[in-house]
C-alpha positions in Angstrom: 0.0 0.0 0.0 1.2 3.5 -0.6 2.3 5.4 2.5 -0.2 7.9 3.8 2.5 10.6 3.6 2.7 10.3 -0.2 2.7 13.5 -2.2 -0.7 15.1 -2.5 -2.4 13.7 0.6 -3.6 16.6 2.7 -3.6 16.7 6.5 -7.0 18.3 7.1 -9.9 15.8 7.6 -12.2 17.9 5.4 -9.6 18.0 2.6 -9.1 14.3 2.9 -12.8 13.7 2.6 -13.0 15.8 -0.5 -10.0 13.9 -2.0 -11.5 10.6 -1.1 -14.7 11.3 -3.0 -12.8 12.7 -6.0 -10.5 9.7 -6.3 -12.3 6.7 -4.8 -16.1 7.2 -4.9 -16.9 4.3 -7.2 -18.7 1.0 -6.8 -16.5 -1.9 -5.5 -16.7 -5.2 -3.8 -15.6 -5.8 -0.2 -11.8 -6.4 -0.2 -11.0 -3.9 -3.0 -7.3 -2.9 -2.6 -7.2 0.3 -0.6 -4.4 3.0 -0.3 -2.9 3.1 3.2 -4.0 6.7 3.7 -7.6 5.8 3.0 -7.4 2.9 5.5 -6.0 5.1 8.2 -8.4 8.0 7.5 -11.4 5.6 7.6 -10.5 4.0 10.9 -9.5 7.3 12.3 -13.0 8.5 11.6 -14.4 5.3 13.3 -12.4 6.2 16.4 -13.7 9.7 16.3 -17.3 8.4 16.0 -17.0 6.1 18.9 -15.4 8.9 21.0 -18.5 11.0 20.4 -20.7 8.1 21.4 -18.8 7.4 24.6 -18.8 11.0 25.7 -22.5 11.3 24.9 -23.4 8.1 26.6 -21.4 8.8 29.8 -23.0 12.2 30.2 -26.4 10.7 29.4 -26.2 8.2 32.3 -25.4 11.1 34.7 -28.2 13.2 33.2 -30.8 10.6 33.8 -29.9 10.5 37.5 -30.7 14.3 37.7 -33.5 15.1 35.3 -36.5 13.5 33.6 -35.7 12.2 30.1 -35.5 14.6 27.2 -35.2 13.3 23.6 -33.2 16.4 22.6 -30.9 16.6 25.7 -27.3 17.6 24.9 -25.9 14.1 25.7 -28.3 12.6 23.1 -27.2 15.1 20.5 -23.5 14.4 21.1 -24.2 10.7 20.8 -26.1 11.4 17.6 -23.1 13.0 16.1 -21.2 9.8 16.5 -24.1 7.8 15.0 -24.3 10.1 11.9 -20.5 9.6 11.3 -21.0 5.8 11.6 -23.9 5.9 9.1 -21.7 7.7 6.6 -18.8 5.3 7.2 -20.9 2.2 6.7 -22.3 3.7 3.4 -18.8 4.4 2.2 -17.6 0.9 3.0 -20.7 -0.7 1.5 -20.5 1.3 -1.8 -16.8 1.3 -2.4 -15.8 -2.0 -0.8 -12.7 -0.1 0.5 -10.9 -0.8 3.9 -13.0 -3.9 4.7 -13.7 -7.4 3.7 -17.0 -9.2 3.4 -17.1 -10.5 7.0 -16.2 -7.1 8.6 -18.7 -5.2 6.4 -21.5 -7.6 7.3 -20.9 -7.0 11.0 -20.8 -3.2 10.5 -24.0 -3.3 8.6 -25.8 -5.7 11.0 -24.7 -3.6 14.0 -25.9 -0.4 12.5 -29.3 -1.9 11.6 -29.7 -3.2 15.1 -28.9 0.2 16.6 -31.2 2.1 14.2 -34.0 -0.2 15.1 -33.4 0.0 18.8 -33.2 3.8 18.9 -36.9 4.5 18.0 -38.0 1.5 20.0 -36.3 3.0 23.1 -38.1 6.3 22.6 -41.5 4.4 22.3 -40.6 2.3 25.4 -40.0 5.5 27.4 -43.3 6.9 26.2 -45.2 3.8 27.1 -43.4 2.5 30.3 -42.7 5.8 32.0 -39.3 6.3 33.6 -37.5 3.2 32.4 -34.2 4.5 33.8 -32.5 1.2 34.2 -29.6 0.7 31.9 -30.6 -3.0 31.7 -33.8 -2.6 29.8 -34.5 -4.6 26.6 -34.3 -1.6 24.3 -31.1 -0.3 25.9 -29.7 -3.8 25.6 -30.4 -3.8 21.8 -28.5 -0.5 21.6 -25.5 -2.0 23.3 -25.7 -5.1 21.2 -25.9 -3.1 18.0 -22.9 -1.0 19.0 -21.0 -4.1 20.0 -21.6 -5.8 16.7 -20.5 -2.7 14.9 -17.3 -2.6 17.0 -16.6 -6.3 16.2 -16.9 -5.5 12.5 -14.5 -2.5 12.8 -12.0 -4.7 14.8 -12.3 -7.4 12.2 -11.8 -4.9 9.4 -8.8 -3.3 10.9 -7.2 -6.7 11.5 -7.8 -7.5 7.9 -6.6 -4.3 6.1 -4.0 -2.7 8.4 -0.3 -3.5 8.0 1.7 -4.9 10.9 3.3 -2.3 13.2 2.8 0.1 16.1 -0.1 1.9 14.5 -2.0 -1.4 14.0 -1.5 -2.3 17.7 -2.4 1.2 19.0 -5.7 1.5 17.0 -6.6 -2.1 17.8 -6.1 -1.4 21.5 -8.3 1.7 21.3 -11.0 -0.2 19.6 -11.0 -2.9 22.3 -11.2 -0.1 24.9 -14.4 1.2 23.2 -15.7 -2.4 23.1 -15.0 -2.8 26.8 -16.8 0.5 27.6 -19.8 -0.4 25.6 -20.2 -3.8 27.3 -19.4 -2.5 30.8 -21.8 0.5 30.4 -25.0 -1.0 32.0 -23.0 -1.6 35.2 -23.1 2.2 35.5 -26.7 1.8 36.8 -25.3 0.5 40.1 -22.3 2.9 40.1 -24.4 6.0 39.8 -27.4 4.5 41.7 -25.5 3.9 45.0 -24.4 7.5 45.2 -27.9 8.7 44.2 -29.3 6.7 47.1 -26.7 8.1 49.5 -27.4 11.7 48.4 -31.1 11.2 49.2 -30.3 9.7 52.6 -28.3 12.7 53.6 -31.1 15.0 52.5 -29.4 16.5 49.4 -30.6 14.3 46.5 -28.9 14.7 43.2 -32.2 14.1 41.4 -34.6 17.0 40.8 -37.9 16.8 42.8 -39.9 16.2 39.6 -37.7 13.1 38.8 -38.1 11.7 42.2 -41.9 12.3 42.2 -42.2 10.7 38.7 -40.2 7.7 39.8 -42.3 7.3 43.0 -45.6 7.7 41.0 -44.3 5.0 38.6 -44.7 2.4 41.4 -47.6 4.1 43.2 -45.8 5.4 46.2 -44.8 8.7 47.8 -41.1 9.7 47.6 -39.5 7.5 50.3 -36.4 5.3 50.5 -38.1 2.3 48.8 -39.1 4.5 45.8 -35.6 5.9 45.5 -34.1 2.4 45.6 -36.6 1.3 42.9 -35.4 4.3 40.8 -31.6 4.2 41.5 -30.8 0.5 42.4 -33.3 -1.8 40.8 -30.7 -4.4 39.8 -29.9 -7.4 42.0 -26.5 -7.2 43.7 -25.2 -10.4 42.0 -25.3 -8.7 38.6 -22.5 -6.1 39.2 -19.6 -8.4 40.0 -20.6 -11.1 37.6 -20.7 -8.7 34.7 -17.9 -6.4 35.8 -15.4 -9.2 36.5 -16.4 -12.3 34.6 -17.6 -10.8 31.3 -14.9 -8.0 31.3 -12.2 -10.7 31.8 -13.3 -12.5 28.7 -13.3 -9.3 26.7 -9.8 -8.4 28.0 -8.6 -11.9 27.1 -9.9 -11.4 23.6 -8.1 -8.1 23.4 -4.8 -9.6 24.6 -5.1 -12.4 22.1 -5.8 -10.2 19.0 -3.4 -7.4 19.8 -0.7 -10.0 20.7 1.4 -7.6 22.9 2.3 -7.9 26.6 0.1 -5.9 29.0 -2.6 -5.2 26.4 -5.4 -6.2 28.8 -4.0 -3.9 31.6 -3.7 -1.1 29.0 -7.3 -1.5 27.8 -8.7 -1.7 31.3 -6.4 1.2 32.3 -7.6 3.4 29.4 -11.2 2.9 30.4 -10.6 3.5 34.1 -8.6 6.6 33.3 -11.5 7.9 31.2 -13.9 7.3 34.1 -11.5 8.9 36.6 -11.1 12.0 34.4 -14.9 12.4 33.7 -15.7 12.2 37.4 -14.4 15.6 38.4 -15.8 17.1 35.2 -19.3 15.9 36.1 -18.8 17.2 39.7 -17.7 20.6 38.4 -20.8 20.7 36.2 -23.1 19.9 39.1 -24.1 16.5 37.7 -24.4 13.3 39.6 -21.2 11.3 39.9 -20.5 7.6 40.2 -18.1 5.2 41.8 -15.2 4.4 39.5 -14.4 0.7 38.8 -10.7 0.8 39.7 -10.8 -3.0 40.3 -10.9 -3.4 36.5 -7.2 -2.7 36.5 -6.6 -5.8 38.5 -8.8 -7.9 36.2 -6.7 -6.7 33.3 -3.5 -7.5 35.2 -4.8 -11.0 35.9 -5.5 -11.6 32.2 -2.0 -10.4 31.2 -0.4 -12.6 33.8 -2.4 -15.6 32.7 -1.1 -15.2 29.1 2.4 -15.8 30.5 1.4 -19.3 31.6 2.9 -22.0 29.3 0.0 -24.4 29.7 -3.6 -24.5 31.2 -3.9 -20.8 30.5 -7.7 -20.9 30.8 -7.4 -22.4 34.4 -4.7 -20.0 35.5 -6.6 -17.1 34.0 -9.9 -18.1 35.8 -8.1 -18.4 39.2 -6.2 -15.1 38.8 -9.3 -13.2 37.5 -11.4 -14.4 40.3 -8.8 -13.7 43.0 -7.6 -10.4 41.7 -11.0 -9.1 40.6 -13.0 -10.0 43.7 -10.1 -9.1 46.0 -9.7 -5.7 44.4 -13.5 -5.0 44.4 -13.7 -6.0 48.1 -10.8 -3.8 48.9 -12.2 -0.9 47.0 -15.6 -1.3 48.8 -13.8 -1.0 52.1 -12.1 2.3 51.3 -14.0 5.4 52.4 -12.9 8.5 50.3 -13.4 10.8 53.2 -11.2 13.5 51.6 -14.0 14.1 49.1 -16.7 14.5 51.8 -20.3 14.2 50.6 -19.3 14.2 46.9 -18.5 10.5 47.2 -19.7 8.5 50.2 -19.2 5.0 48.7 -16.4 3.7 46.6 -18.2 0.7 45.1 -21.8 -0.5 44.6 -23.4 -3.3 46.6 -22.0 -6.6 45.3 -22.8 -10.3 46.0 -19.4 -12.0 46.6 -21.0 -15.4 46.5 -20.8 -15.1 42.7 -17.1 -15.7 42.8 -17.3 -19.5 42.1 -19.6 -18.8 39.2 -17.1 -16.5 37.7 -14.3 -18.9 38.3 -16.1 -21.8 36.5 -17.7 -19.6 33.8 -14.5 -17.8 32.8 -12.5 -21.1 32.7 -15.2 -22.9 30.7 -15.7 -20.1 28.1 -11.9 -19.4 27.8 -11.2 -23.1 27.3 -14.0 -23.5 24.7 -12.9 -20.5 22.8 -9.2 -21.6 22.8 -10.2 -25.1 21.7 -12.4 -23.7 18.9 -9.6 -21.5 17.7 -7.2 -24.3 17.7 -9.6 -26.5 15.7 -10.0 -23.7 13.1 -6.2 -23.4 12.7 -5.8 -27.1 12.2 -8.7 -27.2 9.7 -7.1 -24.3 7.8 
């Protein structure tokens, strides 16, 4: 492929877009040979789109713990910018066949269709069901699934068309960080919810009175502790660690395998935790509800990276390390009281059911083993 610094390739994204349409806007099949600058420009725009979606989604979660839903709220508009960019990118890949193969393109298309179906369904669900704040609702789940399938397509495409080297590894790591964020996102319900409950208990609720009244009316009660729990913490305590440790460990293992570099899992987890840690004071400064930050994810990533150093029985070593490091770090984080921050943060972790540890141990081992065995069978067949 020609180098992206070849003569005549502008630096400005707008100029590159104009150049792309002038040189490459023609019908082609997936897998059409693609200049390197087009590959990097396309996937750079994918990263930009997902950055908009992450920022919008993060703010949206906090927004919903303060005010009643608004279809045209600023977080929704920021998220929509990312969605529009994605729509344009999928159209470009589909029409030109550039910077993708058939498999990655189908995943991008399928994910976008899921998302575009889920978005209006979610609006209707809010109209019919009332508050529907929980991040674990069916329509929200379809939004996450659509975004996840899109991300899987982008990861597959980048693996297919990018040349080996540092840029390949950096972009792939960033894409896995977005994949982790999208999958972890519903756990934010508990991370924001526990601080929402504590704010109400001390008589200074983050939520506006109209939101609390609406949430209480939704279950036919006056505004009391039970109504606030129904609004802020409607999810069983076993969900948080099972999802946050078990499922995230499997995603981090997939990231470590595809990137193929030491400490990839720790880097991906660290990137996400760093983003959450940076957004926390920004939300606080803007007078928006804050959340606990999942620092324990760093230890889940570390456990995965250490497991990849094992010469044999990696799935068993990984399951033991993930369970020990993940649950140990979560428990330790829950014991710490960030008193220096006063009322801004009175809990450092959501309520968690630690009896789920054996389930994570067995589940991670079984899925990791099955995935590795399937991959080995594919290599032998190929």
